[in-house]
C-alpha positions in Angstrom: 33.5 -56.7 104.1 37.2 -57.9 103.8 36.3 -61.3 105.3 33.3 -61.7 103.0 35.4 -60.9 99.9 38.2 -63.3 101.1 35.6 -66.1 101.6 34.3 -65.6 98.1 37.8 -65.7 96.7 38.6 -68.9 98.6 35.5 -70.5 97.3 36.3 -69.4 93.8 39.8 -70.9 94.2 38.4 -74.2 95.4 35.9 -74.6 92.6 38.5 -73.6 89.9 41.1 -76.0 91.4 38.6 -78.8 91.0 38.3 -77.8 87.4 41.9 -78.8 86.9 41.4 -82.2 88.5 43.4 -85.3 87.7 43.1 -88.2 85.3 40.4 -90.8 86.0 41.2 -94.2 87.3 39.5 -97.6 87.2 39.2 -100.0 90.2 42.4 -102.0 90.1 40.7 -105.2 91.3 38.2 -104.9 88.4 41.0 -104.2 85.9 43.0 -107.2 87.1 40.0 -109.5 86.7 39.9 -108.5 83.0 42.9 -110.6 82.2 44.1 -108.1 79.6 47.7 -107.8 78.4 49.6 -105.4 80.6 53.1 -104.6 81.9 54.9 -105.2 85.1 57.4 -102.3 85.8 60.2 -102.2 88.3 61.9 -98.9 89.0 65.0 -97.7 90.9 64.2 -96.8 94.5 65.0 -93.2 95.5 65.6 -93.0 99.3 63.6 -96.2 99.7 60.5 -94.6 98.2 58.8 -94.3 94.8 56.6 -91.4 93.9 53.7 -93.0 92.0 52.7 -89.7 90.5 56.1 -89.5 88.8 55.6 -93.0 87.3 52.1 -92.0 86.2 53.5 -89.0 84.5 56.1 -91.2 82.7 53.3 -93.5 81.7 51.2 -90.6 80.3 54.2 -89.4 78.3 54.7 -92.9 76.7 51.2 -94.3 76.3 48.9 -91.4 76.9 45.7 -91.5 79.0 44.4 -95.0 78.1 46.7 -96.7 80.6 46.7 -96.6 84.4 49.4 -97.3 86.9 48.7 -99.5 90.0 51.1 -100.3 92.8 52.0 -103.8 94.0 51.7 -103.6 97.8 54.2 -106.3 98.6 56.9 -104.7 96.4 57.6 -101.0 96.9 59.4 -100.6 93.5 57.1 -102.7 91.4 54.0 -101.4 89.5 51.5 -102.7 87.0 50.6 -100.6 84.0 47.2 -101.6 82.6 45.3 -100.4 79.5 41.7 -99.3 80.3 39.1 -102.1 80.2 38.2 -103.3 76.7 41.2 -101.6 75.0 42.6 -104.2 72.6 46.4 -104.4 72.8 48.3 -106.8 70.6 51.4 -108.7 71.8 53.6 -106.8 69.4 52.2 -103.5 70.7 52.8 -104.6 74.3 56.4 -105.4 73.5 56.8 -102.0 71.9 55.4 -100.2 74.9 57.7 -102.2 77.2 60.8 -101.2 75.2 59.8 -97.6 75.4 59.5 -97.7 79.2 62.9 -99.3 79.4 64.4 -96.4 77.5 63.9 -94.3 80.6 66.9 -94.6 82.9 64.6 -94.8 86.0 63.0 -98.0 84.8 64.9 -101.1 85.6 62.6 -103.6 83.8 59.4 -103.6 81.9 58.0 -107.1 81.5 55.0 -107.7 79.2 52.3 -110.0 80.6 50.5 -111.5 77.6 48.7 -114.5 76.5 51.3 -116.5 74.6 54.5 -117.0 76.6 56.3 -118.3 73.5 55.4 -115.3 71.4 58.2 -113.5 69.5 57.4 -109.9 68.5 57.4 -109.3 64.8 59.1 -105.9 65.0 62.1 -104.8 67.1 61.4 -101.1 66.3 60.9 -98.9 69.3 59.6 -95.8 67.6 56.0 -96.6 66.8 53.5 -94.8 69.0 51.2 -97.1 71.0 48.3 -94.8 70.1 47.1 -95.9 66.6 46.7 -92.3 65.4 48.3 -89.7 67.6 46.9 -86.9 65.4 43.3 -88.2 65.4 42.1 -84.8 66.5 43.2 -83.3 63.1 41.3 -85.8 61.0 37.7 -86.6 60.2 36.8 -87.6 63.7 38.4 -84.4 65.0 38.4 -80.9 63.5 38.9 -82.2 59.9 41.9 -79.9 59.4 43.6 -82.0 56.7 40.7 -81.6 54.3 40.6 -77.9 55.1 44.4 -77.6 54.3 43.7 -79.2 50.9 41.4 -76.3 50.2 44.3 -73.9 51.0 46.6 -75.8 48.6 44.0 -75.3 45.9 44.2 -71.5 46.2 48.0 -71.4 46.7 48.0 -70.3 50.3 49.3 -71.8 53.5 46.9 -72.7 56.3 46.4 -69.7 58.6 48.8 -67.3 56.9 48.2 -63.7 57.5 46.2 -64.1 60.7 47.5 -62.9 64.1 46.2 -64.6 67.2 46.4 -63.3 70.8 47.2 -66.0 73.4 46.8 -64.8 77.0 48.0 -67.7 79.1 51.0 -68.7 81.3 53.6 -67.7 78.7 55.8 -69.9 76.6 58.9 -72.1 76.5 61.2 -72.5 73.5 59.7 -75.9 72.7 60.7 -77.9 69.6 56.9 -78.3 68.8 56.7 -74.5 68.2 59.5 -74.4 65.6 59.7 -75.4 61.9 62.4 -77.7 60.7 64.4 -74.7 59.5 64.3 -73.1 63.0 61.7 -70.5 62.3 58.7 -70.0 64.5 55.2 -68.6 64.2 55.4 -67.1 67.7 55.6 -63.3 67.5 58.3 -63.0 70.0 58.8 -59.3 69.1 55.2 -58.7 70.4 55.4 -60.9 73.6 54.1 -59.3 76.8 54.0 -60.1 80.4 51.2 -58.6 82.5 51.9 -60.8 85.5 55.4 -59.9 86.5 55.7 -56.2 86.5 59.5 -56.2 86.3 59.4 -58.3 83.1 56.9 -56.5 80.9 58.4 -57.6 77.6 59.3 -61.2 78.5 56.5 -63.7 78.3 58.6 -66.7 79.3 56.9 -69.2 81.6 59.0 -68.3 84.6 59.5 -70.5 87.6 58.0 -68.9 90.7 56.5 -70.1 93.9 53.9 -72.2 92.0 56.2 -74.1 89.8 58.3 -76.5 91.9 55.9 -79.4 91.6 54.2 -78.7 88.4 55.6 -81.6 86.5 53.6 -84.1 88.4 50.8 -81.7 89.2 51.0 -82.3 92.9 50.1 -78.6 93.3 46.9 -78.5 91.3 46.8 -74.7 91.0 50.1 -74.6 89.2 50.3 -75.3 85.5 53.6 -74.3 84.0 53.7 -75.0 80.3 50.0 -74.5 79.7 50.6 -71.6 77.3 53.1 -73.8 75.4 50.5 -76.5 75.1 47.8 -74.2 73.8 50.2 -72.6 71.3 51.1 -76.0 70.0 47.5 -76.7 69.3 47.4 -73.7 67.0 50.9 -73.4 65.3 52.8 -76.7 65.8 54.0 -77.4 62.3 53.9 -80.8 60.6 57.6 -80.5 59.5 59.8 -80.6 62.6 63.3 -81.9 63.2 62.8 -85.6 64.1 66.1 -85.8 65.9 64.9 -83.0 68.2 61.3 -84.1 68.7 61.8 -87.9 68.8 59.0 -90.3 68.1 56.2 -88.0 69.2 54.7 -84.9 67.7 51.7 -82.6 67.9 50.1 -80.7 65.1 48.4 -77.3 65.2 45.2 -76.4 63.3 46.6 -73.2 61.7 50.4 -73.8 61.4 51.1 -70.7 59.4 49.1 -68.2 61.6 51.1 -66.2 64.1 50.6 -66.2 67.8 51.4 -63.4 70.3 52.5 -65.1 73.6 51.2 -63.2 76.6 51.8 -64.2 80.2 49.0 -63.2 82.5 49.1 -65.9 85.2 51.1 -68.9 86.3 47.9 -71.0 86.7 44.8 -72.0 84.7 42.7 -70.3 87.3 41.4 -66.7 86.7 41.1 -64.6 89.8 39.8 -61.0 89.9 43.4 -59.8 89.6 44.3 -62.1 86.6 41.0 -61.3 85.0 42.2 -57.7 84.9 45.4 -58.9 83.3 43.4 -60.9 80.8 41.5 -57.7 79.9 44.8 -55.9 79.4 46.1 -58.7 77.2 42.9 -58.7 75.1 43.2 -54.9 74.6 46.9 -55.3 73.7 46.2 -58.1 71.2 43.5 -56.0 69.5 45.9 -53.0 69.3 48.5 -55.2 67.6 46.1 -56.3 65.0 45.0 -59.8 66.3 41.9 -61.0 64.6 41.5 -64.1 66.9 42.0 -64.4 70.7 42.3 -67.8 72.3 41.4 -68.0 76.0 42.1 -71.5 77.5 41.7 -70.2 81.1 38.7 -69.7 83.2 37.2 -69.1 86.6 34.1 -67.9 88.5 35.4 -64.9 90.3 33.6 -61.5 90.3 35.6 -58.8 88.6 32.8 -56.3 88.4 32.2 -56.9 84.7 35.4 -55.4 83.4 36.5 -58.5 81.4 33.1 -58.8 79.8 33.2 -55.2 78.7 36.7 -55.8 77.2 35.4 -58.8 75.3 32.4 -56.8 74.0 34.8 -54.1 72.7 37.0 -56.7 71.0 34.0 -58.1 69.2 32.9 -54.6 68.2 36.4 -54.3 66.7 35.9 -57.4 64.6 37.9 -59.9 66.7 36.8 -63.5 67.3 37.2 -64.4 71.0 37.3 -68.2 71.6 37.0 -69.4 75.3 37.1 -72.7 77.1 33.9 -73.9 78.7 36.0 -75.6 81.4 36.7 -79.1 82.8 34.7 -81.1 85.2 35.9 -82.7 88.4 36.7 -86.2 87.0 34.1 -88.2 88.8 33.9 -86.1 92.0 30.2 -85.9 91.5 29.7 -82.1 91.9 27.4 -81.0 89.0 28.1 -77.4 89.9 31.6 -77.7 88.6 30.3 -78.6 85.1 28.9 -75.1 84.7 30.6 -73.0 82.0 33.3 -70.8 83.4 34.1 -67.1 82.7 34.8 -65.7 80.1 33.2 -68.5 78.0 29.9 -67.8 79.7 29.7 -64.4 77.9 27.6 -64.5 74.7 30.2 -62.5 72.7 32.7 -65.4 72.9 32.8 -68.7 71.1 32.3 -71.1 74.1 34.0 -74.5 73.4 33.4 -77.8 75.1 35.2 -81.1 74.5 34.7 -84.2 72.3 36.6 -87.5 71.9 37.7 -89.8 69.0 34.4 -91.5 69.0 32.7 -88.2 68.2 31.0 -88.1 71.6 31.2 -85.4 74.3 34.3 -85.7 76.4 33.1 -87.1 79.7 34.7 -84.3 81.8 33.7 -81.3 79.8 31.8 -78.4 81.3 28.6 -77.9 79.4 25.4 -76.0 79.3 23.4 -73.6 77.2 26.3 -71.1 76.9 28.3 -73.6 74.8 28.5 -73.0 71.1 30.6 -75.9 69.8 32.7 -78.8 70.8 36.2 -79.8 69.7 38.6 -82.6 70.5 39.6 -82.7 74.2 40.7 -86.3 74.9 43.9 -88.1 74.2 45.4 -85.0 72.5 49.1 -85.1 71.5 50.4 -81.8 72.7 53.6 -80.0 73.6 54.4 -80.7 77.2 56.7 -78.4 79.2 57.1 -77.7 82.9 59.5 -77.2 85.7 61.2 -80.2 87.2 62.8 -78.0 89.9 63.7 -74.4 90.3 66.2 -74.4 87.4 65.3 -77.3 85.1 62.3 -77.9 82.9 61.1 -80.6 80.5 60.3 -80.2 76.8 58.5 -83.2 75.2 55.0 -84.3 74.2 52.4 -86.5 75.8 48.7 -87.1 75.4 46.5 -84.9 77.5 42.9 -83.8 77.9 40.9 -80.7 78.5 38.9 -78.0 76.9 42.1 -75.9 76.8 43.1 -78.0 73.8 39.5 -77.8 72.3 39.6 -74.0 72.6 43.0 -73.6 70.9 42.1 -75.9 68.1 38.9 -73.9 67.6 40.8 -70.7 67.6 43.0 -72.3 64.9 39.9 -73.0 62.8 38.8 -69.4 63.2 42.2 -68.4 61.9 41.8 -70.8 58.9 38.5 -69.2 58.1 39.8 -65.7 58.2 42.9 -66.6 56.2 40.9 -68.5 53.6 38.6 -65.6 52.9 40.9 -62.7 53.8 40.0 -60.4 56.7 39.6 -57.3 54.5 37.3 -59.3 52.1 35.1 -60.3 55.1 34.8 -56.8 56.4 34.0 -55.6 52.9 31.3 -58.3 52.4 29.6 -56.9 55.5 29.7 -53.3 54.3 32.6 -52.3 56.5 31.0 -53.4 59.7 33.9 -55.3 61.3 31.8 -56.5 64.3 29.9 -58.8 61.9 33.0 -60.9 61.2 32.8 -62.7 64.6 29.0 -62.8 64.3 29.3 -64.5 61.0 31.8 -67.1 62.3 29.5 -68.0 65.2 26.6 -68.3 62.8 28.5 -70.7 60.6 29.4 -72.8 63.6 25.8 -72.9 64.7 24.4 -73.8 61.3 26.7 -75.7 58.9 30.3 -75.7 60.2 30.0 -78.8 62.3 29.2 -82.5 62.4 26.3 -83.5 64.6 26.4 -87.2 65.7 23.1 -89.0 66.4 21.5 -88.2 69.8 23.7 -85.1 70.3 22.5 -82.9 73.1 22.6 -79.5 71.6 21.5 -77.8 74.8 24.5 -79.1 76.7 27.2 -79.4 74.0 26.4 -76.8 71.4 25.7 -77.4 67.7 28.1 -80.3 67.3 31.8 -81.0 66.7 33.6 -78.3 64.7 34.6 -79.2 61.2 37.2 -77.0 59.6 36.4 -78.1 56.0 32.7 -77.4 56.4 33.5 -74.0 58.0 35.6 -73.0 54.9 33.0 -74.4 52.5 30.1 -72.5 54.1 28.7 -69.5 52.2 29.1 -66.3 54.2 25.8 -65.7 56.0 23.6 -62.7 55.5 23.4 -60.8 58.9 
């Protein structure tokens, strides 16, 4: 029996590890044939060796996921950084990217390779982002939050105010993206809890433990320090931040005036039977503190005997909206099994969220299936990045990332907007005091009118469409 259970756990770990995956790459030979503008980077050698993963991490922080790093075999400290095929990059933009690379002390030179060798860039400014719209996910091709916020302005309220959200995840860092310009935060640090480290029950910091040593470059795929900070930023990162602290990059959250309870239940994105039990404790705790939304950007396939499902059922009966990530695919590995929806998103009482992109199409690596309710942005998302460089130091900046973790937190933010806009007590009163109908009503709105559905959208695999916050707020409350 022990060996059988151990085997099941190991298989679960393997499958969930593949969920985390790594960024996709293109064949370097094919990319080089394209003749696109690109960069040649030289870096300082460290012990006669360069870690290409570290350079790839730097590239992601500067230019996001639309560029890839390739080594030059004959030169150990030279790399080429290419945009993905068919991505148009102007000479001016290429010069800007080069300057931004050269700001890093590790980079010795960043040489643009472009069509006109006599070209002089029009601008010497370094600060413009290479991505045309780093907050695309908040606009009309994303969750359409800005239009929804205008509706709050019309009624004299702040987006998300008065709504408490439970966030069981890896914990939090004191990241600039989670603080307003005046130094205040929407994190409810007075309510923080830690169910993972028994000796720190009231401290939900993302502690460095045996998992964290290589999390910055994700060499250890099961480790994901900073994940809870990322998901929190997708909910509450304010528009007004101190630019001297944040620099040129910024994230934005869907419901910046909602409040988030940071809860640490795991150091990884993987849910095991043990951490599923911690998840259940965190959900019960969130409900007891008055949370009306719970955002779960974690998942797995382990068997916990149904305890987590029972907890989610009880939360819904109490009138709480539970939003959960469908999961991420294996980035081209070719194992369709991995695209199955993970727990707890598989449970019908949750809002199961898959991923979309700026072209309003499904994100290529999103888990999908009949359990999915809705999609939300998952690709090239500007988020708060934090993680451990070593046992004592961690990084706090932003980059562009991908995954249904972001989709889920953005959707939880939209749920908070909906509750805030109508008022939770008003919603319960509308349904005759039956609080369990509040999450049912939200799901019904998403399934009927609270989305955009592009042409040829596969509703069986990707739910009703792409969530639209303005349409959610404009929707009449359904009769249930």
